[in-house]
C-alpha positions in Angstrom: 149.0 -56.4 -27.4 151.3 -53.4 -27.6 154.6 -54.1 -25.9 155.9 -51.8 -23.2 159.0 -49.7 -23.6 161.1 -50.3 -20.5 164.0 -47.9 -19.8 166.8 -49.0 -17.5 170.2 -47.6 -16.7 172.1 -45.7 -14.1 170.8 -42.6 -12.5 171.3 -39.5 -14.6 171.5 -41.2 -18.0 168.2 -39.6 -19.3 165.6 -42.3 -18.6 162.9 -39.9 -17.4 163.7 -37.4 -20.1 163.4 -40.0 -22.8 160.2 -41.4 -21.2 158.6 -37.9 -21.5 159.5 -37.6 -25.2 158.3 -41.2 -25.9 155.0 -40.6 -24.0 154.3 -37.4 -26.0 155.2 -39.0 -29.3 153.3 -42.3 -28.7 150.5 -41.0 -26.5 151.3 -43.7 -23.9 151.3 -43.2 -20.1 154.6 -43.3 -18.2 155.0 -45.5 -15.1 157.9 -44.4 -13.0 158.9 -47.1 -10.5 160.6 -44.6 -8.2 157.5 -42.4 -8.3 155.2 -45.3 -7.4 157.5 -46.2 -4.5 157.6 -42.6 -3.2 153.8 -42.4 -3.4 153.3 -45.8 -1.8 155.7 -45.2 1.0 154.9 -41.5 1.5 158.6 -40.7 1.7 161.4 -39.7 -0.6 163.8 -42.4 -1.8 166.5 -40.7 0.3 164.3 -41.0 3.4 163.5 -44.6 2.7 167.2 -45.4 2.3 168.0 -43.5 5.5 165.1 -44.7 7.7 164.6 -48.2 6.4 167.6 -49.3 4.3 168.5 -50.0 0.7 167.4 -53.7 1.2 163.9 -52.5 2.2 163.8 -50.2 -0.8 164.7 -53.0 -3.1 162.0 -55.3 -1.7 159.4 -52.6 -2.2 160.8 -52.0 -5.7 160.4 -55.7 -6.5 156.7 -55.6 -5.4 156.1 -52.6 -7.6 157.7 -54.3 -10.6 155.5 -57.3 -10.0 152.4 -55.1 -9.8 153.1 -53.3 -13.1 154.4 -56.3 -15.0 151.0 -57.2 -16.4 150.3 -53.8 -17.9 150.7 -53.2 -21.7 151.2 -50.2 -23.9 153.0 -48.2 -21.3 156.5 -46.6 -20.9 158.2 -47.9 -17.8 160.9 -45.5 -16.4 162.9 -47.7 -14.0 164.9 -46.7 -11.0 168.7 -47.1 -11.5 169.0 -50.3 -9.5 166.0 -52.2 -10.8 168.1 -54.5 -13.0 170.1 -55.8 -9.9 167.2 -58.2 -9.3 167.0 -60.7 -12.3 163.4 -61.5 -11.3 162.6 -57.8 -12.0 164.1 -58.1 -15.5 162.2 -61.3 -16.2 158.9 -59.7 -15.2 159.6 -56.5 -17.2 160.5 -58.6 -20.3 157.2 -60.4 -20.1 155.3 -57.6 -21.7 158.1 -55.2 -22.6 161.2 -54.5 -24.6 164.0 -53.3 -22.4 166.4 -50.5 -23.4 169.5 -49.9 -21.4 170.6 -46.3 -21.7 174.3 -46.4 -21.2 176.5 -43.4 -20.3 180.1 -42.8 -19.2 181.0 -42.0 -15.6 181.9 -38.5 -16.6 178.5 -37.9 -18.3 176.6 -39.3 -15.4 178.6 -37.2 -12.9 178.0 -34.1 -15.0 174.2 -34.8 -14.9 173.9 -35.7 -11.2 176.6 -33.8 -9.4 174.3 -31.0 -8.1 171.4 -33.3 -7.1 171.2 -33.8 -3.4 168.3 -36.4 -3.5 170.5 -39.2 -4.7 171.2 -41.3 -1.6 173.8 -43.6 -3.2 175.9 -40.5 -4.0 176.1 -39.0 -0.5 179.7 -39.9 -0.2 183.0 -37.9 -0.1 183.9 -39.0 -3.6 180.6 -39.4 -5.6 182.4 -39.8 -9.0 184.3 -42.8 -7.7 181.1 -44.1 -6.2 179.4 -43.8 -9.7 182.4 -45.7 -11.2 182.1 -48.5 -8.7 178.3 -48.8 -8.9 178.3 -48.7 -12.7 181.0 -51.4 -13.0 179.1 -53.6 -10.5 175.8 -53.1 -12.4 177.0 -53.6 -16.0 176.3 -57.3 -16.1 172.7 -56.7 -14.9 172.1 -53.8 -17.3 173.4 -55.9 -20.2 170.4 -58.2 -19.7 168.4 -55.6 -21.6 167.2 -56.3 -25.1 169.0 -53.2 -26.5 171.8 -50.9 -25.4 171.7 -47.3 -26.4 174.6 -44.9 -26.0 173.1 -41.9 -24.1 176.3 -39.9 -23.9 175.6 -36.3 -24.8 172.2 -37.0 -26.2 169.0 -35.0 -25.7 165.7 -36.6 -24.7 164.6 -36.2 -28.3 167.7 -37.9 -29.6 167.2 -40.8 -27.2 163.5 -41.0 -28.2 164.5 -41.4 -31.9 167.1 -44.1 -31.1 164.6 -46.0 -28.9 161.8 -45.8 -31.4 164.0 -47.0 -34.3 164.9 -50.1 -32.4 161.4 -50.6 -30.9 159.7 -50.5 -34.3 162.1 -53.1 -35.7 161.7 -55.3 -32.6 158.0 -55.1 -32.8 158.0 -56.5 -36.3 159.8 -59.7 -35.2 
């Protein structure tokens, strides 16, 4: 069985970019939890948050994680809040190695400040919102198997960092 590579972390840290590089290098499919939810619900994440609530979104997200948790040999690009539910982390660890891509508040803000599809950042002070959410999520993100500093790194650099750790973890 080939373990999954699971990418977690805050929005804008480079999970999707790293996933694309990993998929190309390893010839593995990418499963994006957010894309699965959007397809399943027929609405954008912003619409789901607005029309149904964050709690509804998190419940759907948990069902998606459960549905993909038995897959192997894939790259899982997780939504930023997936780690908030410890059951999600347990399911993702079953067949995967979890990498937390960590970045500073300033780096995240630089990467997401012009994106209007981020419902959690639709506030008068998005940088402060990032700071508060990131602090609250840190203990959950740290449940990952590995932490990778994503500050200022390209998708290719993240890919190299992840593969180095993945290869050593796979030998254990």
